[in-house]
N, C-alpha and C positions, 0 to 999 in steps of 0.2 A: 823428591818433592812430595810424592804421594805419602811417604812415611811421615813427613812433617805435618801434612794435613790431618792424617789420622791421629798423630800425637796431639795436635792442637784441638781436635774434636774431643779427645778423651779428657784433656785439661778442662775444657768448658763443661763437660758432663760431670766431672768430679767437683768442680767449684760451684756449679749451679748456674745454668745459663741465665744471664741477666742479673745475677746477684753482685752486689757491690760491697766488698769487704770494708772499705773506709766508711761507707754509710752505715754498715752493720755495726761497726765499732761505735759510731756516734749514737745510734739507737740503743745499743747494748749499754753504753755508759749512762744513758738517761734512764733506762728501765730495769736493767739487770744487775749492774755493778754493785749496788747497795748490798745485795745478798750474796752474789756470786763472785765478787771481787773483780778488780781490773784485769787480772790474768786468769780468771776462772777458779781461783782459790776461794773456797767458801769463807764467808765472814764469820769468824769465831763467835762473835757476839750474837749473831742470828742463830747459829747452830745451838748455842747454849740456851738462848731465850726460848726457841721453839722446840728444843729437845729432839732434834733430828740429826740424822747422818746425811751430810751432803757430799757428793762426790765432786772432785775437781772436774771442771768441764772439759779439760783436756785428757782426762783419764780414759783408759781403754773401755771401761764400762759405759761411759757417755758417748765416746766417739764411735763405738760399734753400733749405736742405734741409727736407724735410718733417718733421713731428713723428715720423712712423714711422721715418724714417732716423735721426734724432737719438736716438730711443729705442733703436733697435737698436745704434747705435754706443756709446751709454752703457752699455747692459746687457751687450753682448758684447765691447766693446773695438774699437779700430781702430788699425792700425799698431802702434806701441809702447805705446799706451794699454791698460792692463789692463781686463778686464771688470769691471763694477761691479754685480753682481747684488744686492748688499746694498741698493741704492737703488731696487729695483723698485717698492716700495710708494709711493715718493715721486717717481718719474720724471715723472709728468704735472705735478706741482707744480714740479719743477726746470726742466722745459722751459718752463713758463709764466714763471718767473723769467728764464731765458735769453733769452726773446723780448723782455723789457724792456731788454736790453742793446744792442738794435739801434742801429747808428751811423748 
């Protein structure tokens, strides 16, 4: 029983306490999918238009970043990616969804 409680605690810590993957997918679809694709694959038209290299959101490079770094990059922007302060209330849920894209 104790081992099950520890495992359950680790699961919540990994997924993000209180984060909702389904709500994150909905918010992601509304705010992120246009550029990052439904499954985290960069939109080739955006890559070409902006002349940037975008990593798949499930890639090791992206997935190895901490939630704090991903949150900062999402809210403040990074490189040519514009800041997305409008998703601040959903950012934990979006990150929970992005974590499901791990390759």
